[in-house]
N, CA and C atoms as an extended XYZ file, in Angstrom:
609
Properties=species:S:1:pos:R:3:atomname:S:1:resname:S:1:resid:I:1 pbc="F F F"
N        74.066        3.591       89.281 N   MET     1
C        73.831        4.013       87.900 CA  MET     1
C        73.279        2.840       87.093 C   MET     1
N        72.114        2.996       86.441 N   PRO     2
C        71.572        1.910       85.621 CA  PRO     2
C        72.529        1.536       84.492 C   PRO     2
N        72.499        0.265       84.091 N   ASN     3
C        73.389       -0.182       83.017 CA  ASN     3
C        72.921        0.366       81.665 C   ASN     3
N        73.790        0.228       80.665 N   GLU     4
C        73.526        0.834       79.351 CA  GLU     4
C        72.272        0.270       78.693 C   GLU     4
N        72.032       -1.016       78.865 N   GLU     5
C        70.838       -1.622       78.262 CA  GLU     5
C        69.569       -1.025       78.845 C   GLU     5
N        69.544       -0.859       80.169 N   LEU     6
C        68.376       -0.275       80.813 CA  LEU     6
C        68.181        1.177       80.388 C   LEU     6
N        69.266        1.939       80.342 N   LEU     7
C        69.169        3.332       79.905 CA  LEU     7
C        68.654        3.433       78.476 C   LEU     7
N        69.118        2.531       77.611 N   TYR     8
C        68.633        2.525       76.229 CA  TYR     8
C        67.111        2.318       76.210 C   TYR     8
N        66.641        1.360       76.964 N   LYS     9
C        65.200        1.082       76.985 CA  LYS     9
C        64.416        2.274       77.518 C   LYS     9
N        64.938        2.912       78.557 N   MET    10
C        64.250        4.063       79.153 CA  MET    10
C        64.047        5.188       78.149 C   MET    10
N        65.012        5.380       77.260 N   HIS    11
C        64.991        6.536       76.368 CA  HIS    11
C        64.642        6.187       74.924 C   HIS    11
N        64.233        4.939       74.683 N   HIS    12
C        63.878        4.531       73.316 CA  HIS    12
C        62.533        3.796       73.264 C   HIS    12
N        61.643        4.167       74.170 N   LYS    13
C        60.238        3.725       74.120 CA  LYS    13
C        60.082        2.216       74.297 C   LYS    13
N        61.054        1.576       74.963 N   LYS    14
C        61.015        0.138       75.170 CA  LYS    14
C        60.473       -0.197       76.566 C   LYS    14
N        59.877       -1.361       76.699 N   LEU    15
C        59.464       -1.838       78.015 CA  LEU    15
C        60.694       -2.174       78.850 C   LEU    15
N        60.642       -1.798       80.123 N   TYR    16
C        61.711       -2.152       81.057 CA  TYR    16
C        61.118       -2.293       82.450 C   TYR    16
N        61.862       -2.936       83.310 N   ASN    17
C        61.387       -3.165       84.675 CA  ASN    17
C        61.771       -1.984       85.554 C   ASN    17
N        60.776       -1.241       86.025 N   ALA    18
C        61.029       -0.026       86.799 CA  ALA    18
C        61.476       -0.309       88.223 C   ALA    18
N        61.482       -1.579       88.624 N   SER    19
C        61.934       -1.926       89.975 CA  SER    19
C        63.387       -2.379       89.998 C   SER    19
N        64.112       -2.159       88.906 N   ASP    20
C        65.530       -2.520       88.857 CA  ASP    20
C        66.272       -1.868       90.031 C   ASP    20
N        67.025       -2.634       90.817 N   PRO    21
C        67.670       -2.089       92.020 CA  PRO    21
C        68.612       -0.921       91.742 C   PRO    21
N        69.354       -0.968       90.630 N   GLU    22
C        70.256        0.135       90.310 CA  GLU    22
C        69.479        1.412       90.001 C   GLU    22
N        68.329        1.257       89.362 N   LEU    23
C        67.491        2.402       89.046 CA  LEU    23
C        66.894        3.002       90.322 C   LEU    23
N        66.415        2.148       91.212 N   ILE    24
C        65.840        2.612       92.477 CA  ILE    24
C        66.885        3.357       93.295 C   ILE    24
N        68.102        2.849       93.305 N   GLU    25
C        69.181        3.495       94.055 CA  GLU    25
C        69.482        4.886       93.486 C   GLU    25
N        69.529        4.988       92.154 N   GLU    26
C        69.797        6.290       91.546 CA  GLU    26
C        68.664        7.263       91.824 C   GLU    26
N        67.425        6.804       91.745 N   GLN    27
C        66.284        7.670       92.040 CA  GLN    27
C        66.390        8.269       93.440 C   GLN    27
N        66.741        7.434       94.399 N   ALA    28
C        66.840        7.901       95.778 CA  ALA    28
C        67.884        9.001       95.905 C   ALA    28
N        69.020        8.815       95.252 N   SER    29
C        70.083        9.810       95.310 CA  SER    29
C        69.666       11.121       94.658 C   SER    29
N        69.040       11.041       93.486 N   LEU    30
C        68.656       12.236       92.745 CA  LEU    30
C        67.547       13.015       93.450 C   LEU    30
N        66.600       12.315       94.027 N   THR    31
C        65.492       13.009       94.680 CA  THR    31
C        65.896       13.604       96.023 C   THR    31
N        67.005       13.163       96.595 N   ASP    32
C        67.539       13.820       97.789 CA  ASP    32
C        67.814       15.295       97.504 C   ASP    32
N        68.331       15.584       96.301 N   ASN    33
C        68.637       16.967       95.933 CA  ASN    33
C        67.382       17.832       95.910 C   ASN    33
N        66.267       17.256       95.457 N   ILE    34
C        65.020       18.013       95.399 CA  ILE    34
C        64.476       18.270       96.799 C   ILE    34
N        64.606       17.287       97.677 N   LYS    35
C        64.168       17.496       99.062 CA  LYS    35
C        64.924       18.671       99.675 C   LYS    35
N        66.225       18.765       99.397 N   GLU    36
C        67.021       19.880       99.907 CA  GLU    36
C        66.542       21.202       99.300 C   GLU    36
N        66.288       21.209       97.990 N   TYR    37
C        65.802       22.419       97.326 CA  TYR    37
C        64.467       22.866       97.919 C   TYR    37
N        63.580       21.919       98.144 N   ASN    38
C        62.253       22.256       98.665 CA  ASN    38
C        62.305       22.812      100.083 C   ASN    38
N        63.421       22.609      100.765 N   GLY    39
C        63.590       23.146      102.109 CA  GLY    39
C        64.183       24.546      102.146 C   GLY    39
N        64.493       25.123      100.974 N   THR    40
C        65.080       26.467      100.959 CA  THR    40
C        64.032       27.516      101.306 C   THR    40
N        64.517       28.670      101.787 N   ARG    41
C        63.644       29.782      102.141 CA  ARG    41
C        63.377       30.656      100.910 C   ARG    41
N        62.214       31.341      100.863 N   PRO    42
C        61.933       32.233       99.738 CA  PRO    42
C        62.996       33.300       99.528 C   PRO    42
N        63.670       33.719      100.595 N   SER    43
C        64.704       34.753      100.487 CA  SER    43
C        66.017       34.226       99.909 C   SER    43
N        66.138       32.899       99.742 N   GLU    44
C        67.397       32.303       99.274 CA  GLU    44
C        67.387       32.104       97.753 C   GLU    44
N        67.046       33.130       97.030 N   GLN    45
C        66.876       32.999       95.586 CA  GLN    45
C        68.183       32.653       94.871 C   GLN    45
N        69.296       33.224       95.316 N   HIS    46
C        70.573       32.922       94.660 CA  HIS    46
C        70.961       31.462       94.910 C   HIS    46
N        70.715       30.970       96.106 N   ARG    47
C        70.991       29.562       96.404 CA  ARG    47
C        70.096       28.660       95.565 C   ARG    47
N        68.817       29.009       95.443 N   GLN    48
C        67.894       28.225       94.627 CA  GLN    48
C        68.377       28.149       93.183 C   GLN    48
N        68.829       29.281       92.661 N   GLU    49
C        69.308       29.318       91.277 CA  GLU    49
C        70.488       28.373       91.079 C   GLU    49
N        71.428       28.397       92.009 N   ARG    50
C        72.583       27.504       91.911 CA  ARG    50
C        72.150       26.043       91.975 C   ARG    50
N        71.237       25.738       92.862 N   MET    51
C        70.792       24.356       93.025 CA  MET    51
C        70.068       23.847       91.781 C   MET    51
N        69.270       24.709       91.145 N   LEU    52
C        68.539       24.279       89.951 CA  LEU    52
C        69.485       23.909       88.818 C   LEU    52
N        70.626       24.561       88.737 N   HIS    53
C        71.614       24.207       87.712 CA  HIS    53
C        72.207       22.823       87.979 C   HIS    53
N        72.224       22.407       89.220 N   ASP    54
C        72.696       21.057       89.549 CA  ASP    54
C        71.606       20.010       89.380 C   ASP    54
N        70.357       20.414       89.592 N   ILE    55
C        69.235       19.473       89.545 CA  ILE    55
C        68.870       19.096       88.112 C   ILE    55
N        68.727       20.099       87.233 N   PHE    56
C        68.220       19.846       85.886 CA  PHE    56
C        69.354       19.612       84.890 C   PHE    56
N        69.023       18.894       83.808 N   ALA    57
C        70.002       18.702       82.728 CA  ALA    57
C        70.434       20.039       82.155 C   ALA    57
N        69.463       20.936       81.952 N   ASP    58
C        69.718       22.295       81.476 CA  ASP    58
C        68.654       23.206       82.068 C   ASP    58
N        69.045       24.423       82.439 N   ILE    59
C        68.073       25.459       82.794 CA  ILE    59
C        68.662       26.799       82.378 C   ILE    59
N        67.857       27.578       81.667 N   GLY    60
C        68.357       28.803       81.071 CA  GLY    60
C        68.339       30.003       81.997 C   GLY    60
N        68.736       31.121       81.459 N   GLU    61
C        68.822       32.377       82.201 CA  GLU    61
C        67.434       32.841       82.642 C   GLU    61
N        67.354       33.289       83.881 N   GLY    62
C        66.138       33.924       84.379 CA  GLY    62
C        64.978       32.992       84.659 C   GLY    62
N        65.183       31.689       84.635 N   SER    63
C        64.089       30.754       84.876 CA  SER    63
C        63.897       30.508       86.371 C   SER    63
N        62.625       30.358       86.771 N   VAL    64
C        62.246       30.231       88.176 CA  VAL    64
C        61.368       28.995       88.340 C   VAL    64
N        61.684       28.185       89.348 N   VAL    65
C        60.840       27.042       89.738 CA  VAL    65
C        60.549       27.206       91.221 C   VAL    65
N        59.316       27.568       91.547 N   LEU    66
C        58.988       27.797       92.943 CA  LEU    66
C        58.886       26.478       93.692 C   LEU    66
N        59.555       26.353       94.845 N   PRO    67
C        59.395       25.147       95.639 CA  PRO    67
C        58.061       25.181       96.397 C   PRO    67
N        57.483       23.993       96.661 N   PRO    68
C        58.050       22.679       96.373 CA  PRO    68
C        57.727       22.200       94.957 C   PRO    68
N        58.593       21.329       94.453 N   PHE    69
C        58.275       20.581       93.242 CA  PHE    69
C        58.811       19.174       93.418 C   PHE    69
N        58.398       18.279       92.529 N   HIS    70
C        58.767       16.868       92.649 CA  HIS    70
C        59.161       16.341       91.278 C   HIS    70
N        60.151       15.461       91.248 N   ALA    71
C        60.601       14.868       89.991 CA  ALA    71
C        61.042       13.436       90.247 C   ALA    71
N        60.461       12.516       89.508 N   ASN    72
C        60.690       11.094       89.720 CA  ASN    72
C        62.156       10.710       89.590 C   ASN    72
N        62.849       11.301       88.595 N   MET    73
C        64.280       11.061       88.414 CA  MET    73
C        65.103       12.286       88.787 C   MET    73
N        64.563       13.097       89.666 N   GLY    74
C        65.314       14.204       90.220 CA  GLY    74
C        65.643       15.314       89.249 C   GLY    74
N        64.937       15.387       88.112 N   GLY    75
C        65.197       16.425       87.126 CA  GLY    75
C        66.325       16.117       86.158 C   GLY    75
N        66.888       14.913       86.243 N   LYS    76
C        68.072       14.568       85.448 CA  LYS    76
C        67.839       14.682       83.954 C   LYS    76
N        66.620       14.427       83.498 N   TYR    77
C        66.333       14.424       82.067 CA  TYR    77
C        65.428       15.593       81.653 C   TYR    77
N        65.463       16.666       82.446 N   VAL    78
C        64.599       17.825       82.200 CA  VAL    78
C        65.438       18.981       81.661 C   VAL    78
N        64.986       19.563       80.546 N   HIS    79
C        65.690       20.644       79.861 CA  HIS    79
C        64.768       21.859       79.828 C   HIS    79
N        65.182       22.966       80.454 N   ILE    80
C        64.350       24.156       80.599 CA  ILE    80
C        65.057       25.341       79.944 C   ILE    80
N        64.318       26.093       79.136 N   GLY    81
C        64.888       27.241       78.432 CA  GLY    81
C        64.999       28.474       79.305 C   GLY    81
N        65.081       29.638       78.656 N   ASP    82
C        65.253       30.917       79.340 CA  ASP    82
C        63.911       31.521       79.765 C   ASP    82
N        63.938       32.214       80.909 N   TYR    83
C        62.804       33.008       81.390 CA  TYR    83
C        61.508       32.201       81.472 C   TYR    83
N        61.639       31.017       82.013 N   VAL    84
C        60.482       30.155       82.294 CA  VAL    84
C        60.050       30.415       83.730 C   VAL    84
N        58.735       30.514       83.950 N   TYR    85
C        58.199       30.689       85.305 CA  TYR    85
C        57.305       29.505       85.625 C   TYR    85
N        57.686       28.771       86.673 N   ILE    86
C        56.932       27.583       87.082 CA  ILE    86
C        56.443       27.788       88.509 C   ILE    86
N        55.137       27.776       88.674 N   ASN    87
C        54.519       28.012       89.984 CA  ASN    87
C        54.612       26.769       90.870 C   ASN    87
N        54.037       26.884       92.069 N   TYR    88
C        54.171       25.841       93.090 CA  TYR    88
C        53.654       24.470       92.637 C   TYR    88
N        54.267       23.429       93.206 N   ASN    89
C        53.770       22.040       93.137 CA  ASN    89
C        53.835       21.417       91.742 C   ASN    89
N        54.869       21.757       90.990 N   LEU    90
C        55.113       21.041       89.735 CA  LEU    90
C        55.473       19.588       90.038 C   LEU    90
N        54.905       18.658       89.258 N   THR    91
C        55.282       17.246       89.334 CA  THR    91
C        55.808       16.799       87.976 C   THR    91
N        57.027       16.272       87.971 N   LEU    92
C        57.669       15.783       86.752 CA  LEU    92
C        57.894       14.282       86.891 C   LEU    92
N        57.227       13.507       86.068 N   VAL    93
C        57.544       12.076       85.977 CA  VAL    93
C        58.534       11.987       84.821 C   VAL    93
N        59.789       12.240       85.165 N   ASP    94
C        60.838       12.508       84.168 CA  ASP    94
C        61.721       11.286       83.934 C   ASP    94
N        61.092       10.167       83.597 N   ASP    95
C        61.855        8.946       83.344 CA  ASP    95
C        62.545        8.957       81.979 C   ASP    95
N        62.158        9.901       81.137 N   THR    96
C        62.915       10.212       79.925 CA  THR    96
C        62.813       11.709       79.707 C   THR    96
N        63.261       12.208       78.564 N   ASP    97
C        63.442       13.648       78.389 CA  ASP    97
C        62.141       14.438       78.398 C   ASP    97
N        62.199       15.571       79.099 N   ILE    98
C        61.176       16.611       79.057 CA  ILE    98
C        61.867       17.887       78.603 C   ILE    98
N        61.370       18.478       77.519 N   HIS    99
C        61.934       19.723       76.994 CA  HIS    99
C        60.904       20.837       77.168 C   HIS    99
N        61.289       21.888       77.884 N   ILE   100
C        60.434       23.049       78.115 CA  ILE   100
C        61.130       24.253       77.489 C   ILE   100
N        60.487       24.880       76.505 N   GLY   101
C        61.098       25.980       75.786 CA  GLY   101
C        61.180       27.249       76.608 C   GLY   101
N        61.703       28.309       76.003 N   SER   102
C        61.857       29.598       76.677 CA  SER   102
C        60.524       30.339       76.787 C   SER   102
N        60.436       31.202       77.805 N   TYR   103
C        59.292       32.086       78.037 CA  TYR   103
C        57.984       31.334       78.290 C   TYR   103
N        58.077       30.122       78.802 N   CYS   104
C        56.872       29.377       79.177 CA  CYS   104
C        56.405       29.791       80.571 C   CYS   104
N        55.111       29.630       80.829 N   MET   105
C        54.543       29.864       82.151 CA  MET   105
C        53.716       28.646       82.557 C   MET   105
N        53.935       28.177       83.789 N   PHE   106
C        53.154       27.070       84.341 CA  PHE   106
C        52.408       27.572       85.566 C   PHE   106
N        51.106       27.331       85.623 N   GLY   107
C        50.356       27.595       86.840 CA  GLY   107
C        50.683       26.564       87.905 C   GLY   107
N        50.092       26.706       89.104 N   PRO   108
C        50.353       25.737       90.165 CA  PRO   108
C        49.786       24.358       89.837 C   PRO   108
N        50.436       23.344       90.391 N   ASN   109
C        49.949       21.955       90.355 CA  ASN   109
C        49.951       21.331       88.963 C   ASN   109
N        50.878       21.745       88.116 N   VAL   110
C        51.016       21.136       86.784 CA  VAL   110
C        51.759       19.801       86.911 C   VAL   110
N        51.349       18.820       86.105 N   THR   111
C        52.009       17.514       86.046 CA  THR   111
C        52.416       17.200       84.612 C   THR   111
N        53.686       16.835       84.413 N   LEU   112
C        54.181       16.343       83.134 CA  LEU   112
C        54.665       14.921       83.356 C   LEU   112
N        54.056       13.955       82.667 N   SER   113
C        54.343       12.547       82.935 CA  SER   113
C        54.792       11.817       81.679 C   SER   113
N        56.099       11.493       81.603 N   THR   114
C        56.615       10.765       80.442 CA  THR   114
C        56.363        9.267       80.530 C   THR   114
N        56.069        8.759       81.702 N   ALA   115
C        55.978        7.310       81.909 CA  ALA   115
C        54.581        6.793       81.610 C   ALA   115
N        54.522        5.572       81.110 N   SER   116
C        53.260        4.872       80.927 CA  SER   116
C        53.495        3.386       81.180 C   SER   116
N        52.406        2.631       81.181 N   HIS   117
C        52.485        1.214       81.512 CA  HIS   117
C        51.656        0.404       80.524 C   HIS   117
N        52.039       -0.823       80.265 N   PRO   118
C        51.242       -1.671       79.365 CA  PRO   118
C        49.883       -1.995       79.981 C   PRO   118
N        48.925       -2.259       79.131 N   ILE   119
C        47.597       -2.651       79.618 CA  ILE   119
C        47.644       -4.022       80.282 C   ILE   119
N        48.539       -4.885       79.842 N   SER   120
C        48.634       -6.253       80.358 CA  SER   120
C        48.724       -6.288       81.882 C   SER   120
N        47.745       -6.902       82.579 N   PRO   121
C        47.829       -6.992       84.036 CA  PRO   121
C        49.092       -7.698       84.516 C   PRO   121
N        49.517       -8.718       83.774 N   LYS   122
C        50.720       -9.463       84.166 CA  LYS   122
C        51.954       -8.554       84.150 C   LYS   122
N        52.129       -7.798       83.072 N   LEU   123
C        53.300       -6.932       82.970 CA  LEU   123
C        53.248       -5.791       83.987 C   LEU   123
N        52.044       -5.268       84.258 N   ARG   124
C        51.946       -4.208       85.261 CA  ARG   124
C        52.282       -4.747       86.648 C   ARG   124
N        51.843       -5.950       86.927 N   ARG   125
C        52.162       -6.566       88.222 CA  ARG   125
C        53.659       -6.747       88.390 C   ARG   125
N        54.342       -6.988       87.277 N   GLU   126
C        55.802       -7.160       87.305 CA  GLU   126
C        56.546       -5.823       87.177 C   GLU   126
N        55.798       -4.704       87.206 N   GLN   127
C        56.341       -3.336       87.252 CA  GLN   127
C        57.070       -2.926       85.972 C   GLN   127
N        56.522       -3.351       84.836 N   TYR   128
C        57.072       -2.896       83.570 CA  TYR   128
C        56.456       -1.554       83.184 C   TYR   128
N        57.260       -0.731       82.553 N   GLN   129
C        56.787        0.540       82.025 CA  GLN   129
C        57.574        0.903       80.769 C   GLN   129
N        57.105        1.960       80.090 N   TYR   130
C        57.832        2.536       78.960 CA  TYR   130
C        57.649        4.041       79.030 C   TYR   130
N        58.544        4.765       78.365 N   ASN   131
C        58.548        6.217       78.460 CA  ASN   131
C        58.508        6.853       77.081 C   ASN   131
N        57.776        7.970       76.981 N   LEU   132
C        57.706        8.758       75.755 CA  LEU   132
C        58.004       10.209       76.109 C   LEU   132
N        58.906       10.866       75.392 N   PRO   133
C        59.305       12.232       75.762 CA  PRO   133
C        58.171       13.235       75.597 C   PRO   133
N        58.272       14.315       76.352 N   ILE   134
C        57.334       15.444       76.287 CA  ILE   134
C        58.088       16.671       75.811 C   ILE   134
N        57.461       17.440       74.907 N   VAL   135
C        58.044       18.685       74.411 CA  VAL   135
C        57.027       19.807       74.591 C   VAL   135
N        57.418       20.842       75.336 N   ILE   136
C        56.634       22.062       75.482 CA  ILE   136
C        57.429       23.150       74.768 C   ILE   136
N        56.935       23.631       73.639 N   GLU   137
C        57.696       24.593       72.842 CA  GLU   137
C        57.646       25.996       73.465 C   GLU   137
N        58.363       26.952       72.854 N   ASP   138
C        58.502       28.292       73.420 CA  ASP   138
C        57.162       28.990       73.648 C   ASP   138
N        57.118       29.761       74.752 N   ASN   139
C        56.038       30.717       75.010 CA  ASN   139
C        54.682       30.050       75.210 C   ASN   139
N        54.684       28.845       75.750 N   VAL   140
C        53.444       28.129       76.071 CA  VAL   140
C        53.028       28.473       77.496 C   VAL   140
N        51.718       28.634       77.707 N   TRP   141
C        51.159       28.857       79.041 CA  TRP   141
C        50.301       27.640       79.392 C   TRP   141
N        50.688       26.950       80.467 N   LEU   142
C        49.888       25.859       81.012 CA  LEU   142
C        49.181       26.375       82.260 C   LEU   142
N        47.861       26.354       82.256 N   GLY   143
C        47.104       26.823       83.402 CA  GLY   143
C        47.212       25.881       84.592 C   GLY   143
N        46.626       26.298       85.710 N   ALA   144
C        46.693       25.527       86.948 CA  ALA   144
C        46.150       24.113       86.750 C   ALA   144
N        46.858       23.149       87.330 N   SER   145
C        46.421       21.741       87.394 CA  SER   145
C        46.313       21.071       86.025 C   SER   145
N        47.044       21.565       85.037 N   VAL   146
C        47.113       20.882       83.742 CA  VAL   146
C        47.955       19.614       83.888 C   VAL   146
N        47.512       18.544       83.236 N   VAL   147
C        48.253       17.286       83.177 CA  VAL   147
C        48.615       17.022       81.720 C   VAL   147
N        49.905       16.832       81.456 N   VAL   148
C        50.391       16.510       80.113 CA  VAL   148
C        50.923       15.086       80.140 C   VAL   148
N        50.374       14.219       79.300 N   LEU   149
C        50.724       12.804       79.321 CA  LEU   149
C        51.869       12.493       78.362 C   LEU   149
N        52.366       11.286       78.453 N   SER   150
C        53.571       10.861       77.741 CA  SER   150
C        53.423       11.010       76.236 C   SER   150
N        54.527       11.453       75.597 N   GLY   151
C        54.590       11.538       74.144 CA  GLY   151
C        53.998       12.782       73.535 C   GLY   151
N        53.505       13.717       74.349 N   VAL   152
C        52.803       14.897       73.842 CA  VAL   152
C        53.785       16.018       73.506 C   VAL   152
N        53.515       16.721       72.401 N   THR   153
C        54.173       17.977       72.063 CA  THR   153
C        53.127       19.080       72.034 C   THR   153
N        53.428       20.217       72.684 N   ILE   154
C        52.557       21.392       72.651 CA  ILE   154
C        53.293       22.483       71.892 C   ILE   154
N        52.681       22.963       70.802 N   GLY   155
C        53.335       23.914       69.916 CA  GLY   155
C        53.478       25.307       70.520 C   GLY   155
N        54.398       26.095       69.968 N   LYS   156
C        54.752       27.399       70.517 CA  LYS   156
C        53.546       28.336       70.595 C   LYS   156
N        53.558       29.156       71.632 N   ASN   157
C        52.578       30.223       71.888 CA  ASN   157
C        51.213       29.722       72.351 C   ASN   157
N        50.994       28.427       72.384 N   SER   158
C        49.658       27.931       72.722 CA  SER   158
C        49.367       28.070       74.214 C   SER   158
N        48.071       28.136       74.526 N   VAL   159
C        47.571       28.267       75.893 CA  VAL   159
C        46.718       27.046       76.199 C   VAL   159
N        47.023       26.389       77.320 N   ILE   160
C        46.246       25.221       77.759 CA  ILE   160
C        45.480       25.612       79.012 C   ILE   160
N        44.156       25.537       78.950 N   GLY   161
C        43.309       25.986       80.046 CA  GLY   161
C        43.446       25.138       81.298 C   GLY   161
N        43.170       25.765       82.426 N   ALA   162
C        43.305       25.119       83.728 CA  ALA   162
C        42.501       23.821       83.794 C   ALA   162
N        43.094       22.816       84.434 N   GLY   163
C        42.419       21.548       84.654 CA  GLY   163
C        42.390       20.605       83.469 C   GLY   163
N        43.014       20.988       82.367 N   SER   164
C        42.986       20.151       81.168 CA  SER   164
C        43.881       18.924       81.320 C   SER   164
N        43.509       17.855       80.627 N   ILE   165
C        44.349       16.667       80.524 CA  ILE   165
C        44.724       16.507       79.053 C   ILE   165
N        46.019       16.709       78.768 N   VAL   166
C        46.498       16.743       77.385 CA  VAL   166
C        47.000       15.354       77.021 C   VAL   166
N        46.258       14.680       76.164 N   THR   167
C        46.567       13.301       75.789 CA  THR   167
C        47.188       13.185       74.405 C   THR   167
N        47.042       14.251       73.591 N   LYS   168
C        47.566       14.235       72.219 CA  LYS   168
C        48.221       15.579       71.911 C   LYS   168
N        49.022       15.612       70.832 N   ASP   169
C        49.722       16.834       70.451 CA  ASP   169
C        48.744       17.993       70.263 C   ASP   169
N        49.217       19.184       70.647 N   ILE   170
C        48.472       20.429       70.445 CA  ILE   170
C        49.303       21.309       69.517 C   ILE   170
N        48.711       21.854       68.442 N   PRO   171
C        49.501       22.658       67.504 CA  PRO   171
C        49.886       24.009       68.101 C   PRO   171
N        50.714       24.750       67.371 N   ALA   172
C        51.126       26.092       67.779 CA  ALA   172
C        49.971       27.077       67.621 C   ALA   172
N        50.027       28.151       68.441 N   ASN   173
C        49.164       29.329       68.267 CA  ASN   173
C        47.674       29.038       68.410 C   ASN   173
N        47.334       28.231       69.436 N   VAL   174
C        45.921       27.940       69.692 CA  VAL   174
C        45.631       28.037       71.189 C   VAL   174
N        44.343       28.176       71.501 N   VAL   175
C        43.829       28.020       72.855 CA  VAL   175
C        43.148       26.660       72.912 C   VAL   175
N        43.523       25.849       73.889 N   ALA   176
C        42.967       24.503       74.002 CA  ALA   176
C        42.644       24.223       75.469 C   ALA   176
N        41.577       23.474       75.691 N   PHE   177
C        41.253       23.071       77.064 CA  PHE   177
C        40.268       21.922       77.026 C   PHE   177
N        40.092       21.297       78.198 N   GLY   178
C        39.114       20.229       78.337 CA  GLY   178
C        39.734       18.910       78.740 C   GLY   178
N        38.851       17.931       78.981 N   ILE   179
C        39.244       16.567       79.336 CA  ILE   179
C        38.519       15.619       78.386 C   ILE   179
N        39.233       15.078       77.377 N   PRO   180
C        40.623       15.377       77.034 CA  PRO   180
C        40.745       16.760       76.405 C   PRO   180
N        41.948       17.312       76.423 N   CYS   181
C        42.198       18.656       75.898 CA  CYS   181
C        41.986       18.691       74.392 C   CYS   181
N        41.224       19.702       73.942 N   ARG   182
C        40.973       19.885       72.512 CA  ARG   182
C        41.174       21.349       72.136 C   ARG   182
N        41.565       21.587       70.897 N   VAL   183
C        41.708       22.958       70.396 CA  VAL   183
C        40.332       23.612       70.347 C   VAL   183
N        40.240       24.821       70.933 N   GLN   184
C        38.982       25.572       70.932 CA  GLN   184
C        38.984       26.695       69.903 C   GLN   184
N        40.156       27.311       69.714 N   ARG   185
C        40.255       28.382       68.713 CA  ARG   185
C        41.719       28.699       68.465 C   ARG   185
N        41.979       29.439       67.384 N   GLU   186
C        43.317       29.935       67.107 CA  GLU   186
C        43.556       31.239       67.855 C   GLU   186
N        44.814       31.531       68.141 N   ILE   187
C        45.195       32.850       68.642 CA  ILE   187
C        45.259       33.785       67.448 C   ILE   187
N        44.578       34.939       67.529 N   THR   188
C        44.426       35.847       66.389 CA  THR   188
C        44.919       37.249       66.735 C   THR   188
N        44.846       38.149       65.758 N   GLU   189
C        45.262       39.537       65.972 CA  GLU   189
C        44.445       40.210       67.065 C   GLU   189
N        43.190       39.801       67.239 N   SER   190
C        42.362       40.424       68.277 CA  SER   190
C        42.918       40.181       69.679 C   SER   190
N        43.705       39.102       69.843 N   ASP   191
C        44.309       38.833       71.143 CA  ASP   191
C        45.413       39.824       71.476 C   ASP   191
N        45.878       40.593       70.478 N   GLU   192
C        46.815       41.684       70.730 CA  GLU   192
C        46.093       42.976       71.091 C   GLU   192
N        44.746       43.000       70.950 N   LEU   193
C        43.952       44.190       71.241 CA  LEU   193
C        43.107       44.043       72.500 C   LEU   193
N        42.696       42.803       72.809 N   PHE   194
C        41.798       42.569       73.942 CA  PHE   194
C        42.296       41.410       74.802 C   PHE   194
N        41.980       41.474       76.102 N   TYR   195
C        42.241       40.374       77.026 CA  TYR   195
C        40.977       40.105       77.825 C   TYR   195
N        40.875       38.895       78.349 N   ASN   196
C        39.692       38.501       79.137 CA  ASN   196
C        38.389       38.817       78.414 C   ASN   196
N        38.370       38.485       77.143 N   GLY   197
C        37.170       38.716       76.362 CA  GLY   197
C        37.213       40.039       75.630 C   GLY   197
N        36.588       41.084       76.250 N   ASP   198
C        36.474       42.369       75.559 CA  ASP   198
C        37.165       43.505       76.291 C   ASP   198
N        38.118       43.204       77.159 N   MET   199
C        38.847       44.242       77.889 CA  MET   199
C        40.028       44.710       77.053 C   MET   199
N        40.089       46.021       76.800 N   SER   200
C        41.109       46.582       75.905 CA  SER   200
C        42.483       46.561       76.540 C   SER   200
N        43.477       46.146       75.748 N   ILE   201
C        44.868       46.179       76.180 CA  ILE   201
C        45.365       47.609       76.061 C   ILE   201
N        45.868       48.182       77.170 N   ASP   202
C        46.288       49.581       77.168 CA  ASP   202
C        47.715       49.731       77.682 C   ASP   202
N        48.525       48.696       77.468 N   VAL   203
C        49.926       48.776       77.900 CA  VAL   203
C        50.829       48.667       76.671 C   VAL   203
């Protein structure tokens, strides 16, 4: 278990040495749990559900994380709401808190990375890093292969297009995509009438 000073630095945007032996030891223990989860069979849904409650700091009712997935700190600092659906190959660089709201959807190969490193070559060589939390608010859809970088908040109901790299906050109720990700338009009343452009919603 890392000491209190190291934990403070990890969760308060301070530089710290990521090669600390106590930290490395804890990482190994926590990621063992994920290796076990990733070895479960698709038919073992009840077992998967139980394991996810042990892996994550919080996970709500009806939430699904399809294996395999990966988490740098074993999901210890990840908080997931209700009825979240996460497709295959999620990667969490969860060196500090990641908050995922309820009713979110993640496509395959999404990456959420709280960790960053100083530009200084000397400090990078010495394995220093700092962490900034990520917040994904309720009812957000992240398309396939979206990357969300440290310190980003994505507002409720927003849609992030496939392949986007999100480097800055995205407001609520918008469609955004690109590298870097930018707001393209607001979600409007017409989105309750049509999907995929001009196809009428009939459900």
